[in-house]
C-alpha positions in Angstrom: 118.3 68.6 46.2 118.5 65.4 48.3 118.2 62.2 46.4 117.3 58.8 47.8 120.9 57.8 48.5 122.1 61.0 50.2 120.9 61.4 53.8 119.3 64.7 54.9 121.6 66.9 56.9 120.4 67.2 60.5 120.4 70.4 62.3 123.1 70.6 65.0 120.4 72.1 67.3 118.4 69.2 68.8 115.2 69.5 70.7 117.0 68.9 73.9 119.5 71.7 73.3 116.8 74.0 72.2 114.9 73.5 75.4 118.1 73.9 77.4 119.0 77.2 75.7 115.5 78.6 75.9 115.2 77.7 79.7 118.6 79.3 80.2 117.6 82.5 78.4 114.3 82.7 80.2 115.9 82.3 83.6 118.6 84.9 82.8 115.9 87.3 81.7 113.8 86.7 84.9 116.8 87.2 87.2 118.0 90.4 85.5 114.5 91.7 85.6 114.3 91.3 89.4 117.7 92.9 90.0 117.1 95.9 87.8 113.5 96.5 89.1 114.5 96.4 92.8 113.7 99.8 94.4 116.4 101.8 96.2 116.4 102.0 99.9 114.8 105.1 101.3 117.0 107.3 103.5 115.4 108.0 106.8 116.1 111.5 108.2 117.2 112.1 111.8 113.8 113.8 112.6 111.9 110.6 111.6 114.2 108.5 113.8 113.8 110.9 116.7 110.0 110.9 116.3 110.0 107.1 116.3 112.1 106.9 119.5 109.9 109.5 121.3 106.7 107.7 120.3 108.1 104.4 121.4 109.2 105.7 124.8 105.8 107.3 125.4 103.9 104.1 124.5 106.2 102.0 126.6 105.7 104.0 129.7 101.9 103.2 129.9 
C-alpha cells in the first residue's frame, strides 16, 4: 500500500509507446492480410492464347 511519502510506481508503458506499438501491430496485420489474400495468377492455356491472336487478327483486318 502506498503511503503519502512513497511515490506511485509508474508503468513503463507510456501513452506514446502504447500508441506506437498499437499502430505498428495494426500496420503489420494489415500488410500480412494483403499478402496472404492475394490470388494466384491464372495460367492461360495455349488454346486461349491462339484464340485471342486469331480474333485480334480478324478484327484488325476490317
